[in-house]
N, C-alpha and C positions, 0 to 999 in steps of 0.2 A: 382623943386620938381616934377612937372608934368612929365617931361621927365624921371626922375628916377622912378616915380611910373609906368609910362607906360612900361618902360623897365622891371620893376619887374613883372608887370602883364603879359607881353609877355613871360618872362621866365617861369613864373608859368604855363601859358597855354601850352607852349611846354613840360614842365615836365609832366603835367597832361596827355597831348596827348600821350607822350611817354609811360607813365605808363599804359594807356589804351591799347595801341598797344601791349606792352610786356605782359600784362595780357591776351589779346586775343591769342597771340602766345603760351603762356604757356598752356592755356586751350586747344588749338588745339593739342599741343604736347601730352598732357595728354590723349586727346580723341583718338589720333592715337595709342599711346601706349596701350590704353585699347583695341582697335580693334586687335592689334597684339597678345595680350594675350588671348583674348576671343572674338569670333564673332559669328553671327547668320545669316544664309541665309534661304531664303524661298523656294528655289528650287535648284536642281542639274542637270546640263545639260551635256550630254556626246557627244563629237564630235570626228569624225575620225574613228569610229568603223564600220566595215562592217560584220565581222563574229561573233565577241563576242557580246553577248546581253548586252544592256546598263544597264539592271538591275543587271546583273552579275558584271559589273564594279562597280556600286554603292555599291554592297555588299562588294566588296574588299576594297573600300574606307572607309567604316564604319563611314562616317559623315552623320548625319541625318538633314534634314530641321527642323528648329525651335530649334535645340540643339546647345549649345555652342561648339566651336572648336577652337583650337589654331594652330599656325604655326607648332608646333611639331606634331599635328595630321595630318597635310598635308604632312609633311616629311614621316611619317609612312605609309600614304596611297600610296605615290609614291613608297616607297620600296616594299609594298605588291604587287602592280601592276607589277613592274619589276620582282618580284620573281616568278610570274606565268609563265614567259617565253613566254608570248603571245605578248609582245609589245617591239618594239625597242626604243620608246621614249614615255615619259609621262610628261604632263604639267598640273598643276592645278592652276587656277587663280580665283579671285573673281571679278565679274562684277556686281556692284550694289548689289542687294539681291540674285544674282544667282552665284552658284559655278560652274565654267566651267572646265570640265575634258577633255583635248585633248589628244588623243592617236594615235600613229602610230603602226599599227599591224605588227607583224612578219609574214613573208610568211609561208605558210604551205608546208611541205616537201612532194612532190609527190613520190619520189623514191630516194634511196641511192645507188650509184653505186661505184664499185671499178675497177680501171684499172691498169694494170701492175703487179698485184700480182699473183704469181704462187706458192710460197712456203707456203702461208697461204690462205686457202679457203675463199671465200666471206662470207659464213655463219659464220665462226669462227671470222672474223673481225666484222661482223654485231652485234654479241653478245656482243662485248666489247665496242662499241661506244655509245654515247648518242643521236646523231641525228638519228631519226627513221622515216620511212614513216608514214604519217598522223599526225606527230608531228610538233611543231613549229621550225622554223629555227632561229638560232642566230649565229653571228660571234664568240661569246665566246664559244659556244658549239662546233662549227667546229674546232676552234683552240685547244680546249681540246682533241677532237677526234684525231687530227693530232698527238699530243704527245702520246696518247694511242696507236695508230698504230705503231709509232716508237718504243715504249717500247715492243710491241708484237714482232716486228722483232728483237729487241735486245735479247729477250729471246730465239730466235732460232739462235743466233750467227750472226746477220746481223746488226751491230751497225751503219754502214754507209748508211743505207736505207734513202732515201729522200722521204718525203710525202708532197704533196701540196693539197689544197682544191680548188674546183671550184664550182660556183653556176650558174646554167642555169635557167634563168627566163622563165617560161612558160606562164606568164600572169595571170590575175585574182588572183593575190596573191599566186601563186603556183610556186615552184621551184624544180629542181632536184639538189641534192648535189653529186658531184663527187670527190672521193679521188684518186688522181694519185700517184702511188707508183713506185719508182725506187728502186728495192730490193738491188742492189749492190752485191758485193761478200761476201762470208762468212768471218766473222771476226774470225780469228784463234787465238789459244794460242801458241805462238812461243816457250815459255819456262816456266818451273816452277822450281825455284831454292830455296834453303834453306841456311840460314846463321846462324851460331851458333850451328849447330848439329855436334856432334862427335860420339855419341853412335850408331846412325843409319844413313845410307847413304841417299843421295838424292833420289836414286832409290827406297829405301824401303819406304820413307815418301811419295813419289809420289803415291804409291799404297794405302796409307791411305786416302788421300784426294780424293773427288769425282770429282773435276775438273782435267781434263787430258790434256796433251799436244796434239796438233793436229798431226794426223798421217794418213796413208792411209785408216784406218778403221773408222775414225771419221765421215765420211758421213753416216755410219750405226749406230754407237754407240751414236752420238750426245752428247758426254760428254766433248767436248772441247769448251763449251759456257761460256763466262765470265759473271758472275752475282754476284753482291755484296752480296746478301743473301746467295748464295752458298758459297761464300768466308767466310762468318761468320760461316756457318755450317762446313766448312773445318777446321777452327780454333778450333771449338769444337771437331771435330774428332781427331785432333792432340793432344789436351789436354787429351782426354780419352785414346788415344793410349799410351801416356807417363805415365799417372797416373796409368794405369793398368800394367805397367812394372817397377814400382819402383821409378819413377821420380816424387815425390810428390811436388817438387818445380818448376815444369816446367811452363814456361810462353811463350805465343806468344807475342812478343814485337810489331810486326807490320805485316800486310799483305797488299801488295801494288800491284795493277795492272796498269802498265804503258802502254799506248796505243801508238803504232808506226803507225802513219798515212800512212807513205810510204809503209809499209808492210801490213797494215790493220790487225794488230795482236797485242795481248796483251803479255806482259812479266810480269809474276807474281813472286813475291819474298816474301817469308816468313822469318822473322827474329825471332829466338827463343832463349830461355835461358833454357837449359836442367836441370841445377842444379845437385845435387847429386842423387845417386841411393840408395834407402833405402830397408831394409828388415823389416819384422815385428819383433818387440821385444816382450815383454810380452803382452798377450791378456787376458783380464778379463771382467767379467760382474758384475756390481754393481746395486743393487736395493734399492731404498728408500721406497718402498711400503711394508707395513707390511703384512706378510703372503706369500710374493712372494720369493721363494727360488732361489738363483743363480744357484744351481745345476740343477734345472728344465730347465734352459735356455741355458746352455753351449753347448748343442748339436746343437743349431741353429747357432752358430758362424762359419762362413766360413773362416775367416782369421786365419792363422796358424803361430806360431812363427817360424822364420828362413826362411820362404818363402819371395819372393820379395813382397814389398808392392803393393797392387792392390786396386784401388778405387772400382772396381766391387765387390771384396770380401767384402769390407766394406758395400757397398750398399746391397748386398745379405744378409749379417748378420743383418743389420737393418730391412730388410723386414721379414726375418725369425723370429727374436725376436719379432717384432711388432705383427705378426700373432699369434705366440705362446702365447704372453701375452694376446691378445684379446680372444683367445680360453679359457684362464684360467679365463676370466670374468672381465678383467681390460680394459674396452673399451677406457678409456681416457688416458691410459699410453703412455708416449712418450719415445722413445729410442734415446739417443743422444750420438754419438761417441766423445770421447775426446782423441786427439792424443798428444803424448809427444815425440818430436824429440830429439834424441841424436846425435849431429853432430860429435862427436868423433868416435863412432863405426857405424854411419850411420844406425841407427835403429829408428823405430817409434813404440812406445808402444801404444796400443789402449785399452781404457776402455769404454765399452758400458754401459752407465748409464741409468737406467730406473726410471723415476719419474712419479708422478701423474700429468698429464697435465691439462690445463684449460678445463672446460666442455663446449664444443661447439658442436652444432648439425647442420646437413645439412638441411636447410629449403627447398631448391629445387635445382634441376640441370637444368640449362638453356643452351640449345644447339643452336648455331647460325652458319649460313653459310652452312648448309647441305641442298642443294636444291634437291638432288636426294636420298641420303642415309636416310633411315627412322630413326627417333629418337631412337627407341628401339634397333637398331643395334649398336648405340653408347652407349646407357645406359647400355647394358648388359656387356660391358667390365669393368664396375665399380663393385668392390666388396662391394660398399656402395650405399645406396639409400636414398631418402628423409626420414628424421627422425632419421637416424643413427648418431652415434658419428663421428665427423670429424677426419679423420686420414690422415695426409699429405703423409705418406708412401704409403698407398693404392691408393691415388690419383695419385701419380707419377707412380705407377705400371699400373694404367689404361691408363695413357698417353702413356706409352711404348707399351701397347697392341694395342691402337688405331693406333699408328704409324706403328706397325707390320702388321696391316691389309692391308696396301698399298692401301688404298682408298683415302688418303688425301695427299695434298702437304705439309700442315703444320697442327699441332695440338697444341693449346695453352689452358691451363686450369688456370684460375685465380679465386680469391675469391672476393666477394663483401659483404658488411654488410647486414644482414637480417633484418627482422622486429623487432627482439628482440636482446638485447646485446649478448645472447648466441647462436644466429642463424647466419649462413653464407650461402651465395648463391654461388654455383659452376657455373662458366660461362665457357662453353666449346666452343671455336671458332675453326672452321675447314675450310679449303679450299680444296674442292674436286678436284680430277684429274680423267682423263680418266681411266677406268678399263676394257674396251673392248680390244680385241686383235685379229687381223687377221694376220696370219703368213703363209708363204709358204717357205719351206726349202728343201734343197736337200743334199745328202751325198753319200759317197761311202764306202763300207765295203769290206775288203779283205776276202779271204777264199773261201771255196767251199760249204758252207752251203746254205740253201734256201734263206737267206737274203743277200747273197753276191752280190756285184756289186753296180750299181747306184740305188738310191732310191729317192723318192720325197714325201713330206708330206705337206698337207695343213690343217689348223685348224682354227676354230672360237671359241673364248673363251670369257667369261665374268665372272669376279670374284666377281662382286657385282650386281648380277642379280636382276633387277627391284628395286634396292636400298635395297634389303633385306639381303645383306651380303652373299648370296648363290653364288656358282660357278657352271658354266655349260661349257662343252667343247665338241665340235664335231670335230673329226679328221678323215682324210682319207689319207692313205699312199699307195704307190705302188712302187714296184721294179721289177727287171727282172723276178724273180720267186716268188713274194709275193704280197699280197694285204691285207690291214688292214683297218678296220672301227671301230670306237670307239665313244660311247656317254657316258659321265660321268656327274654326278650331285652330289653336296655335300651341305648339310645343316649343318653349323658349330654349331648351337645351337638347337639340336633336343629337342622338347617338352619344350623349354625355358631353358634348362640346357646346361652346357658346355660339351655337348656330340655331336660329329659330326656323321652325318648319310648320307649315299649316296648310289649310285648304279653305276655300270658300265655295259654297254652292248657292246659286241664286236663280230667281226667275223674276222678270220685270215685264209688266204689260203696260202699254201706253195707248191712249186714244187721241189722235191728233185732230185738230179742228178743221183740217183740210180733207177729212173724209176717209181716213185709213187708220188701221190699228197695227201695232207691232207687239210681238211676243218674243222676248229674249230669254233663253235658258242657257246657263253656262256654269262653268266651274274653273277654279284656279288652284294650282298647287304652287306654293311659294316657299322660298328659303331666304333667310336674312343672315348676314354676317357682318359683325362690326370689324372695321379695319383699324380705326383709332377711336379715341373718345368722341370725336366730332364727326367722323366719316364712317359711313356704313354702306353696304350694298345689298340689293335684293334681286333675286332671280326668280322667275315664275314661268310656268307653262299655263296657257289659257286656251280653253276650248269653249266656244259658244255657238249657238244656233239661233238665227233670227228668222222669224216668220212675219210676213206682211200680208195684209188683206184689206180690201175695201170694207168700210163699215156700212156701205149702202150705195145706191146709184143716185145720180142727181136728177131723177125724174120722179114724178108723182105716180099714183096708182093708175092714172090714165095714160101714162107715158109722156106727159108734157114736162119740159124742163122746169125745174124749180128755180125761180128767180134768185140770182146772186148766191146760190148754194156753192160753198167753197169747193165741193167735190167736182163741180162742173168746170172749175178754173185750174185744176191741178196741172202742174208742169208735165210734159211728155217724159222727161227724164225720171220723175218720180213714178209716173205710171209704168214705165218700163221696168223699174226696179221692183215694184210691187207685183207686176204680172209675170215677169220673166226671171227675176233673181231672188225668188223666195220659194222654199227656205234657203238660207245662206249660212254656210258653216265656215267659221274662222278657227284655225288652229295656229297658235303663235307662241313664241317664246319672247320674254322681255327681260331686260336688265336695267336696274336703276342704281344711280349713285346719289346718296343723300348726305349733304353736309349741314350740320346743325349746331350752332353755338347760341341759340336763343336762350335767354336767361329764364324765362317762364313761358311755357307753351300756352297757358291759359290767359295770361295777361302780359304779352311781350313788350319789352321796352328797350332791350339791347340785344344785338346779335344778328347772325345771318342764317337764313334757311334757304338752301338751294337743292333742287331735285332735277336730275337729268335722266330721261328714260328713253331707251331704244327698244322698239318692238318690231319683230320680224314675223310676218305671217306667211305660211306656205308649207308647213309640215303636215301635209294633207289639207283637207278642206278646200274651199273655193277661193279664198283670198290669197293674193300674191303681191305683197307690198312690204315696205319698210317705213316705219314712222318714228320720228325722233321729236321729243318735246323737252323743253327746259323751262324752269320757272325759279325765280329767286326773289326773296324779300329781305331787305336790310332794315333793321330797327336801330334807331339811335335816339337817346334821350337828349333833346335840344336844350332843355332847362329843367334841372332837378327841382328848383324852387317852384316853378309853375307846373311841374309834372307834364311838360310838353314833349311829345314824342313824335319824331319824324320817321316816315316809312317810305322807302323807295323800292318799287317792285318792277320786274321786267320778265317777259316770257317770249317764247318763240316755238314754232313747230313746223314740221314739213313732212309730207307723206309722198312716197315715190314708188310707183309700181315697177316691177322688174319682169323681164321676159317680154312676151307679147300680151301681157294682161293689162286690163284697164282697172281703174279705180271706181268703185260704186259711188253713187251719189251719197249713200248713207255712211260711207267711210271718210268723207271729207270733214274737215274741221268746221265747226259752227261757233259763232260768237256767243258769249254769255256775259253776265255782269262781272265775271272773273277776268274777262278780257277787256271790256270797256263798258262803262255805265252810261245810261242815257239812251240806249238803243235796245230794241226788243231782242229776245233770244232768237238767234238765226235771223237777224234783221239787217245784216250788212253783208257785203261781199258779192260774189258772182250770182246772177239771177237770170231767170227766164220769165218773160212777160206773157200773160194770157189776157183774155178779155171776158168780162162777165156779161150777163144778159142785158145790162144797161149800157154796154159799150165802155165801161170803165176798165182801166188798166190794172191788172193784178200782178204783183211782183212775187214770184216764187223763188226765194233764195235757196241756193243749192249748196252752199258751203264752198270752201276753198282748200287748196292744197298747201298753202303757206300762210302763216300769220306771224306778226310781231306785235307786242304790246308793251306799254310802260305806264307807270302810275307814280305820282308823288302825293303824299298825304301827310297831314299834321293832325295829331290826336291830342285832345286836351280834356280835363275834367269839366263836367257841367257845373256852372256856378249855382249855388243855392240848393244843390241836390246832394243828399248824404252819400258819402263814398260807399257805404255798405250796400246801396242799391245796385252798384256796378254799372252805372250809366255814364258814358263818355260821348263827347262830340268829335267831329272831324270835318275838315275841308280837304278837297282833293282835286286833282286834275289828271285825266286819263287821255291816252292816245293809243290808237291801234290801227292795224291794217290787216285785211283778210283778202287774199287774192289767189289767182291761179286756178286752172281747171284742166282736167284730162277727159272731161265728158265730151262726147260728140255723137252725131248721127241723128239727133232728135231736135234739131232746130238751133238757132243762134243763142249764144249765152253772152250777156253783157256784164260789165263790172269786173272783168277778170284782171285788170291792171292794178299795180300797186298804188293805192290811193289811201291817204291817211285820214282818219277821223279823230276828233278830239272833243272832250267834254269837261265841264267843271261842275262842282256841286258840293253838297254838304251832307253829313251823315249823323245818325244817332246809333251808337254801338252799345248793346246791352249784354253784359255777362249774366244772363238770366239763369235761374235754376234749371231751365229746360235746355240749356245750351246757349252758345253765342248767337244772338240775333242782331240784325242790322237793318236800318232803314236808310235808303239813299234817295236823294233828289238830285238829279243831274240834268244839265242843260247842254245839248250838243252845240259846240261852237264851230266845228268843221264837220261837214257831212257831204254825202254824194247822192246823186239821183237814185231812187229806189230804196234808200235807207228807211227803215221803220223806227220811229221814235217811241221811247217809253221813258218819261221823266222820272216816274216814281217806281221804286222797287223795294220789296220787303221780303225777308226770308232768313234762312239759316246763314250765318256768316262763316265761311270756310277760309281760314287764313293761309293754310299750308297744304 
């Protein structure tokens, strides 16, 4: 029994001891858990810092002595310290009643250097990277900058650029960061092809997209750079192109750029589904708003039954209807087009439904991304402001206006909820681009006029001057017999209204081969006002002074006549103007009406451009006359498949003195290649004859008081020439007459009657990086006595 009792006692003791031990362990575990959940320290010690103040680090940690903190607070403290970018390593531990914060500080960047870069300047790269002098260095920032520099080279067509980073330790926690760049060769675009297109050729569609195949001019145009964003924009350009030509079902199935590493070039392929071509069926307007008559609105509809379906016509109709409805007092009305396709006869009937929309107001317009452009320059393109009724159509119109300014790479307008249910916030995000321009160009003009031969021009221009949306340009030009100086300034929103105001100051000197010089100094103050989207007017005051003088006499040093010197055969009317009407001051006012529906001013294919100008001289000065001129050009695509464009042009002008005043010979109209091709400048119309030393007749053309001209032309792409070169051909027929004179008193004048001239010819038109150039070869088929022929002409092409 004793043994059993002893055994039992021992077992009990062991059990009791075990229970005590387990209880202590549980208590210790609970105590430890409690510390993990909440602890208190009496002090915070910072170690490892040399530049960053310890108190600054304690503030970032946000743990206070005597206050409870948890492991979560420590994690957040570590994150906050890393987020400062000042430290490469952070450790936080508790030692007794002290919280120890150990840090390893990042080095300070002494300087950032770039090596091997030639195509992108140091300053341009420095603006894009995150590592900056006097900032903290970190490997993560340098790696991010390497990718940023690669992307910058990708944007200029150098996708194979190699960028590496190097850190040079200067001691005392300071480093230099060096980015080594191997720029590589230009990444070209070898081909752009289309699949699924039958209505339009690949060549025609290549003109639609902004991305171009590489060619010999790509080094100047820089439009052969592969970019995903540009590819998305090209997809949208294709959609709009097809939608505006009747293909309402058009889709871009895919756009792929495949990179050929061996050739360092992309091959871009667009796959499209054109669908059927539609015309407009019935077009109607319906209104659910009481008191709003449909008849009041039909004039605003641009889509017409029977014409090819056009998304632009629908958009213009929506804008016109929305503005008209708002003018009638229905600020919240919404215009919704409803299309009904008829697949059998391939028509789309459109009903523009006008309903009372939800009442929503613009709380504010928030503009972001404009570092240079002033806010008001962006705001003034909106026809709505804070407090106005929200109108999506007017918002989209403002977006198009902002894009047309050409100040921004991209413009995005989004809405965000306002402070009240009926309030919205307009968020305008823009990315600015360079608006300055320094250009130097040269050219050659055929003919015998004062501007013939080689010429060069240099200009400095800024179209967003000081971020105010103003444009300023200074240009200097020189040729063999000419000098030009021009300073221009334009304020597009004069007095806060959509009225442009500006001035031009210029000086022109010319040396004529007939032995005299001219010097014209003048200035113009002008105002422009839009009347409708297509119609505008311009008013101007002009003040000029002209000086003429002989460049020499037609005798040699011994006083003997120089044989066949043109100065010896000068017309008496020209001599009188040089000797007795110089200097000559003209003070005039002019007004112009301009109608423009051209689809693309750089490469027109459809639309009408017409300009009528009336100028009256006599507000002081020596001139007393009224002059009216008119010119119009109508473009029409004759064949979309062949990219054949027809152009009809016509012009006219008349000058009339008033009172007892006469018209100077230098105020008369003179012909040029804009009037008729195949004849020399000032080579037709009224003339006076003189005789040279050999007895030959010399025709001195004096210009005329009236002219009419007309031209018909067909333009087409040049076969076997890549469209990216921008070269097109044309055939044309011109007709013109220049007649009438008010000159008298210095001998008879011939050729004053209305007599028509005509010519036919062919042209090469080049949309060059230096501007539109044109070569014409014309053969006169109808001419008059005294006319001077010039078959070949080359120079700057001025369409409008």
